[in-house]
Every structure is written in C-alpha cells, then in structure tokens.
C-alpha positions as CSV (number, residue, x, y, z in Angstrom):
1,M,-99.7,-127.1,82.7
2,M,-103.4,-127.5,83.6
3,T,-104.7,-130.4,85.5
4,E,-107.9,-132.0,84.0
5,T,-110.0,-130.4,86.7
6,T,-108.7,-126.9,86.3
7,R,-108.9,-127.3,82.5
8,R,-112.6,-128.1,82.7
9,T,-113.2,-125.2,85.1
10,F,-111.2,-122.8,82.9
11,L,-112.9,-123.9,79.7
12,G,-116.4,-123.7,81.3
13,A,-115.7,-120.2,82.6
14,V,-114.4,-118.9,79.3
15,G,-117.2,-120.4,77.4
16,A,-119.9,-119.0,79.7
17,A,-118.4,-115.5,79.6
18,A,-118.1,-115.5,75.9
19,A,-121.7,-116.7,75.4
20,I,-122.9,-113.8,77.6
21,A,-120.6,-111.2,76.1
22,S,-120.8,-112.0,72.4
23,P,-122.9,-114.9,71.0
24,R,-121.4,-114.6,67.5
25,G,-118.0,-113.2,68.6
26,S,-117.7,-110.8,65.7
27,K,-118.6,-107.5,67.5
28,T,-116.1,-107.7,70.3
29,P,-113.0,-105.4,70.6
30,G,-110.4,-106.6,68.1
31,A,-113.1,-107.8,65.7
32,A,-112.5,-108.5,62.0
33,Q,-113.3,-104.9,60.9
34,E,-110.2,-103.7,62.8
35,K,-107.0,-104.0,60.9
36,C,-104.4,-104.5,63.6
37,I,-105.4,-107.8,65.1
38,F,-103.6,-111.0,65.9
39,L,-104.9,-114.3,64.6
40,V,-103.5,-117.7,65.3
41,A,-103.0,-119.9,62.2
42,A,-104.6,-122.8,64.1
43,C,-103.5,-126.3,63.7
44,T,-106.2,-129.0,63.2
45,P,-106.1,-131.8,65.8
46,C,-106.7,-135.4,64.8
47,D,-107.1,-138.4,67.0
48,K,-104.9,-141.5,66.8
49,N,-107.1,-142.8,64.0
50,L,-106.5,-139.6,62.0
51,K,-110.0,-138.4,62.4
52,F,-110.7,-134.7,63.2
53,D,-110.7,-134.3,67.0
54,E,-113.7,-132.0,67.5
55,G,-113.4,-132.0,71.3
56,V,-109.8,-130.8,71.4
57,Y,-110.5,-128.2,68.6
58,K,-113.3,-126.8,70.7
59,D,-110.9,-126.5,73.7
60,M,-108.3,-124.8,71.5
61,M,-110.7,-121.9,70.7
62,A,-111.2,-121.2,74.4
63,Y,-107.5,-121.6,75.1
64,F,-106.5,-119.1,72.3
65,K,-109.0,-116.6,73.6
66,D,-107.8,-116.9,77.1
67,Q,-104.2,-116.5,76.0
68,G,-105.0,-113.2,74.3
69,A,-105.5,-114.0,70.6
70,D,-108.1,-111.8,68.7
71,G,-109.0,-114.6,66.4
72,V,-108.0,-117.7,64.5
73,V,-107.6,-118.8,60.9
74,V,-109.3,-122.1,60.3
75,T,-107.9,-124.8,57.9
76,G,-105.0,-122.7,56.7
77,T,-101.6,-124.2,55.9
78,T,-100.9,-124.9,59.5
79,G,-104.4,-126.4,59.6
80,E,-103.3,-128.9,57.0
81,Y,-106.2,-128.0,54.7
82,P,-105.0,-130.0,51.7
83,S,-105.1,-133.2,53.9
84,F,-108.9,-132.8,54.5
85,S,-111.8,-133.4,52.2
86,T,-114.3,-130.7,51.5
87,A,-116.9,-132.3,53.8
88,E,-114.3,-132.5,56.6
89,R,-113.3,-128.9,56.1
90,K,-116.9,-127.8,56.5
91,K,-117.1,-129.8,59.8
92,I,-113.9,-128.1,61.0
93,Q,-115.2,-124.7,60.1
94,E,-118.5,-125.4,61.8
95,T,-116.8,-126.5,65.0
96,A,-114.7,-123.3,65.2
97,L,-117.6,-121.1,64.4
98,K,-119.9,-122.8,66.9
99,H,-117.3,-122.6,69.7
100,R,-115.5,-119.4,68.8
101,A,-115.4,-118.1,72.4
102,G,-115.5,-114.5,71.2
103,L,-112.8,-114.9,68.6
104,S,-112.8,-113.5,65.2
105,I,-112.9,-116.4,62.7
106,I,-111.3,-116.3,59.2
107,V,-111.8,-119.4,57.2
108,S,-109.2,-120.6,54.7
109,S,-111.4,-121.8,51.9
110,G,-109.1,-122.1,48.9
111,T,-108.6,-125.2,46.8
112,S,-107.2,-125.7,43.3
113,N,-110.6,-125.3,41.6
114,F,-113.2,-122.6,41.8
115,P,-116.3,-124.8,42.4
116,E,-115.0,-126.2,45.7
117,T,-113.5,-122.9,46.7
118,L,-116.9,-121.2,46.1
119,E,-118.7,-124.0,48.0
120,L,-116.4,-123.7,51.1
121,S,-116.5,-119.9,50.9
122,L,-120.3,-119.7,50.8
123,H,-120.5,-122.3,53.6
124,A,-118.2,-120.2,55.8
125,A,-120.2,-117.1,55.1
126,A,-123.5,-118.8,55.8
127,N,-122.2,-120.0,59.2
128,G,-121.0,-116.7,60.5
129,A,-117.3,-116.4,59.4
130,D,-115.8,-112.9,59.7
131,G,-113.8,-113.3,56.6
132,L,-112.0,-115.7,54.2
133,L,-108.4,-116.5,53.3
134,I,-108.1,-117.8,49.7
135,I,-105.0,-119.2,48.2
136,P,-104.7,-119.0,44.4
137,P,-105.3,-122.2,42.3
138,F,-102.0,-123.9,42.8
139,Y,-101.7,-126.7,40.3
140,Y,-101.1,-124.6,37.2
141,K,-97.9,-122.7,37.4
142,K,-97.4,-119.2,36.1
143,P,-101.1,-118.6,35.3
144,P,-101.8,-115.3,33.4
145,L,-103.0,-112.3,35.3
146,A,-106.3,-112.3,33.4
147,G,-106.9,-115.9,34.4
148,L,-106.2,-115.3,38.1
149,T,-108.4,-112.2,38.0
150,K,-111.2,-114.3,36.5
151,Y,-110.7,-117.1,39.1
152,Y,-111.0,-114.7,42.0
153,S,-113.9,-112.7,40.4
154,L,-115.9,-115.9,40.3
155,I,-115.6,-115.9,44.1
156,F,-116.0,-112.2,44.7
157,D,-119.2,-112.1,42.5
158,Q,-121.0,-114.4,44.9
159,V,-119.3,-114.1,48.3
160,K,-119.8,-110.8,50.1
161,I,-117.8,-111.2,53.4
162,P,-114.2,-109.9,53.6
163,I,-111.8,-111.8,51.4
164,N,-108.0,-112.0,51.9
165,L,-105.7,-113.3,49.2
166,Y,-103.1,-115.8,50.4
167,H,-99.5,-115.0,49.3
168,I,-97.4,-118.1,49.9
169,P,-95.5,-118.6,46.7
170,G,-93.1,-121.1,48.3
171,T,-96.0,-123.5,48.6
172,S,-98.5,-122.4,45.9
173,A,-95.9,-121.3,43.3
174,V,-98.5,-118.7,42.4
175,P,-97.7,-115.3,44.0
176,I,-100.3,-112.6,44.8
177,T,-98.9,-109.7,42.8
178,A,-99.6,-106.0,43.1
179,E,-101.1,-106.2,39.6
180,L,-103.6,-108.9,40.7
181,L,-104.6,-106.9,43.8
182,H,-105.2,-103.8,41.6
183,S,-107.3,-105.8,39.2
184,L,-109.6,-106.8,42.1
185,E,-109.7,-103.4,43.9
186,H,-113.2,-102.6,42.7
187,Y,-114.6,-105.3,44.9
188,P,-115.5,-103.6,48.2
189,N,-114.9,-106.8,50.2
190,L,-111.3,-107.2,49.1
191,A,-109.8,-107.0,52.6
192,G,-106.1,-107.6,51.9
193,I,-103.6,-110.4,52.0
194,K,-101.8,-112.8,54.2
195,D,-98.1,-112.5,53.3
196,S,-96.3,-115.8,54.2
197,A,-93.4,-115.2,51.9
198,G,-91.6,-113.2,54.5
199,D,-89.6,-111.2,52.0
200,V,-88.9,-107.9,53.6
201,P,-88.6,-105.6,50.6
202,E,-91.6,-107.2,49.0
203,Y,-93.6,-106.7,52.2
204,E,-92.6,-103.1,52.4
205,M,-93.9,-102.7,48.8
206,Y,-97.3,-104.1,49.8
207,L,-97.4,-101.6,52.7
208,K,-96.7,-98.7,50.5
209,E,-98.9,-99.8,47.6
210,F,-102.0,-100.8,49.5
211,P,-102.2,-98.7,52.8
212,K,-106.0,-99.0,52.8
213,L,-106.1,-102.8,52.7
214,N,-104.9,-105.0,55.5
215,M,-101.5,-106.4,54.5
216,R,-101.4,-109.0,57.2
217,T,-98.0,-110.6,57.8
218,G,-97.8,-114.3,58.1
219,T,-94.2,-114.3,59.3
220,G,-92.7,-113.1,62.5
221,N,-89.8,-111.3,60.8
222,N,-92.3,-108.7,59.4
223,L,-94.3,-108.4,62.6
224,K,-92.8,-105.1,63.7
225,A,-93.3,-103.5,60.3
226,A,-96.9,-104.7,60.2
227,L,-97.7,-103.2,63.5
228,Q,-96.0,-99.9,62.7
229,A,-98.1,-99.7,59.6
230,G,-101.3,-100.5,61.5
231,M,-101.7,-104.0,59.9
232,G,-102.5,-107.3,61.4
233,A,-100.8,-110.7,61.6
234,I,-101.8,-114.4,61.1
235,L,-99.1,-116.5,62.7
236,A,-98.5,-120.2,62.9
237,E,-96.3,-119.6,66.0
238,G,-99.4,-118.3,67.6
239,N,-100.3,-121.9,68.5
240,L,-97.4,-122.2,71.0
241,F,-96.6,-118.5,71.7
242,T,-100.1,-117.1,71.9
243,K,-99.7,-115.1,75.1
244,R,-96.3,-113.7,74.1
245,I,-97.5,-112.5,70.7
246,A,-100.6,-111.1,72.3
247,N,-98.3,-109.1,74.6
248,V,-96.6,-107.6,71.6
249,F,-100.0,-106.4,70.3
250,A,-101.0,-105.2,73.7
251,A,-97.9,-103.1,74.0
252,H,-98.5,-101.6,70.5
253,R,-102.1,-100.7,71.3
254,A,-101.0,-99.1,74.5
255,G,-98.5,-96.9,72.7
256,K,-95.6,-98.6,74.3
257,D,-92.3,-99.7,72.8
258,I,-92.7,-103.3,71.5
259,D,-89.0,-104.2,71.4
260,A,-89.1,-105.8,74.9
261,P,-92.0,-108.1,74.3
262,L,-90.6,-108.9,70.8
263,A,-87.3,-109.9,72.4
264,T,-89.1,-112.1,74.9
265,L,-91.1,-113.8,72.1
266,R,-88.0,-114.5,70.0
267,A,-86.1,-115.8,73.0
268,A,-89.0,-118.3,73.7
269,Q,-89.0,-119.3,70.0
270,T,-85.3,-120.0,70.1
271,V,-85.8,-122.4,73.0
272,L,-88.5,-124.4,71.3
273,R,-86.8,-124.3,67.9
274,S,-84.0,-126.4,69.4
275,A,-86.7,-129.0,70.3
276,G,-87.6,-129.3,66.6
277,V,-91.2,-128.2,67.0
278,G,-91.4,-126.9,63.4
279,G,-93.2,-130.0,62.2
280,Y,-96.9,-130.6,62.8
281,G,-96.4,-133.6,65.0
282,P,-94.0,-132.0,67.5
283,M,-96.0,-128.7,67.5
284,K,-99.3,-130.5,68.3
285,Y,-97.6,-132.5,71.0
286,A,-96.2,-129.4,72.6
287,L,-99.6,-127.7,72.4
288,S,-101.3,-130.7,74.0
289,L,-98.9,-130.3,77.0
290,E,-99.5,-126.6,77.3
291,M,-103.3,-127.0,77.2
292,G,-103.4,-130.1,79.3
293,T,-105.3,-132.1,76.7
294,R,-104.8,-135.5,75.1
295,Q,-102.2,-135.8,72.4
296,T,-103.3,-135.1,68.9
297,Y,-101.9,-136.1,65.6
298,Q,-101.4,-135.0,62.0
299,R,-102.1,-136.7,58.7
300,P,-99.4,-138.1,56.4
301,P,-97.2,-137.2,54.7
302,N,-96.4,-135.2,57.9
303,L,-94.7,-137.4,60.5
304,D,-95.5,-138.1,64.1
305,V,-93.5,-136.7,67.0
306,T,-90.9,-139.2,68.1
307,D,-90.2,-140.3,71.7
308,E,-86.9,-138.6,71.6
309,Q,-88.6,-135.3,70.5
310,K,-91.2,-135.7,73.3
311,A,-88.5,-135.8,75.9
312,I,-86.8,-132.8,74.5
313,I,-90.1,-130.8,74.2
314,K,-91.0,-131.5,77.8
315,T,-87.6,-130.2,78.9
316,K,-87.8,-127.1,76.7
317,L,-91.3,-126.3,77.9
318,E,-90.0,-126.2,81.4
319,E,-87.3,-123.8,80.3
320,L,-90.0,-121.5,78.8
321,K,-91.5,-121.0,82.3
322,H,-88.4,-118.9,83.1
323,I,-88.9,-116.6,80.1
324,A,-91.5,-114.0,81.1
C-alpha cells in the first residue's frame, strides 16, 4: 500500500510522463485502433455524501495506467451508470478524458432512450473519447430486430467514432444477436461488442461469425479464447487485478504461454472472492486500500461495505502479496 507521500509522488510522475508522451492518449501503443487491448471496466467513486469523487477518479486513471491497463471504460455497469444523471455522467466522462494519463477511453453512453444516448455519445466524441459502448434500450423486452436496428441507426447516423454494442442480457434482457450485428455492418464505425454474458458456445459463435470486428470479452472465463482470436477484453476485475490481467496480455503479446499468468490471476481472484468483494462497496473499499486513497462509496440500492467485510478484505489483501 502506498503512503500519502509516495502516492502523490507516483501520481505526479505518471501524470507528467503521460502529458509529455501523449497529450490526448489515443495514439500510444495499445490504442483503440488495436483490437487486443485490456480495458478496466472502471468503478465510479463517490464521497460519503454520495457525490462523484472527482479527485479519486483522477487518481484511478493514473493508477490503472501504472498497473499496465491499456484503457478504461467509463460509466459502464461497474461504473453504476444507471445511478447517475445525464449531467453527472458527462462530468464523469470529462474527468476521465481530461486525466486519461495515456489511457484509451471508451465511454459507456447507453440509456433506455435514444435522445439521451445520442446526447451522451456526441458529448463523449466531442471531448476526445476513443470509442463508445452502447447497451440496447432496456425497458422494453423482446423488441423486434427492425426496432433495435432503427434505434442504433439513429446513433450511428450522427456519431462517427467507434461504437461497441453491449451484450449483457442478464441485465438488459435485450441480447445483441448476430442478426442485429449483421444489420449494422454497413456502418464503418461498428467496432464490435462487449460480451458480458459469458456463455462459452455463444462467444465462440461471435468469434467465428465476426472475425473482423472486435468481439471483446467482458468475462474472465472467455479471456483465453479472446486472446487466441486476437480480441480484446473489458473486465470489472481489472479494478482490483489490473497488474495480473496486464501480465496475461503481456505474455500473449510476447508470444509466450499465458497459462501461468492466467493461473496466478485466478488464484488471486479466489482469495478475494472469499472476502466477498463482488459488491460495489467491498470492491471500492479494497481498491482504496490498494491505491492508498480515501474510502469511496456507491449509490443505493447497492450496499456499503460492512466493518466485518473490511477486516476480512484487509487480511485477504495481505495474502495477495504472496501471490506473484
């Protein structure tokens, strides 16, 4: 864990280096135009009054870069996007883009209606985002293919940066089907998807059906398949296991076997899973300890970390130091 002094020194050094090397961050190695990159599905820190904590979020960008991430996804599911207003989401976007520290930035801009989705998408594009992640409209269940195609077309017709469709049917109840992707293939900025369903046969179908797009995995169980196919990943576990996931990508890029770093990653995940860090509150508490920052919070209906969980998390983080 960093002391406050070393944290300031580290963040200052990273920020200065990033500013010299890449003012906008989108042209560095591992930039958005490359397919096989690792993005953290970043959480969104709030202070004890449940207001967005801009200072900690800025520090998170530098931390993720230092730990080896290629980029972050802003205000995705792990970023609790439904819990923030459109104005707040713009502020969160702006903070990440202003303090990107050389990271590729994909903004999750989806809502349940096209005017707000378009507003957030255009705002992200205007502020230098490398791409978008857009969930389908998620209130109406089983919408017709033609309706979904029309919805996304309203966005593609006006937004020209790369757009990824968000496949998370367990949450949205609206899957991104092969038919939907084919109906949008004529748009040159259709980048691919984030697959958070984690269904292995379905993911294999995506890889075979759309080899030219980026079929990014959003779950660790498909990480090896994604890398073998030259695809990227957007992972919530990247918040707490940034370096270990980056090591898997580094091994792959070096042409080395990735089974060893994958095994290390999974061993570390097993340790923290026993501490119950799956919830937003425990995850943010663990990240604050790893970064050496103040504790941050999540918005209801998600629950705060308990004192009992805090004690367990501290113990388990000590255990992680012995897993290389």
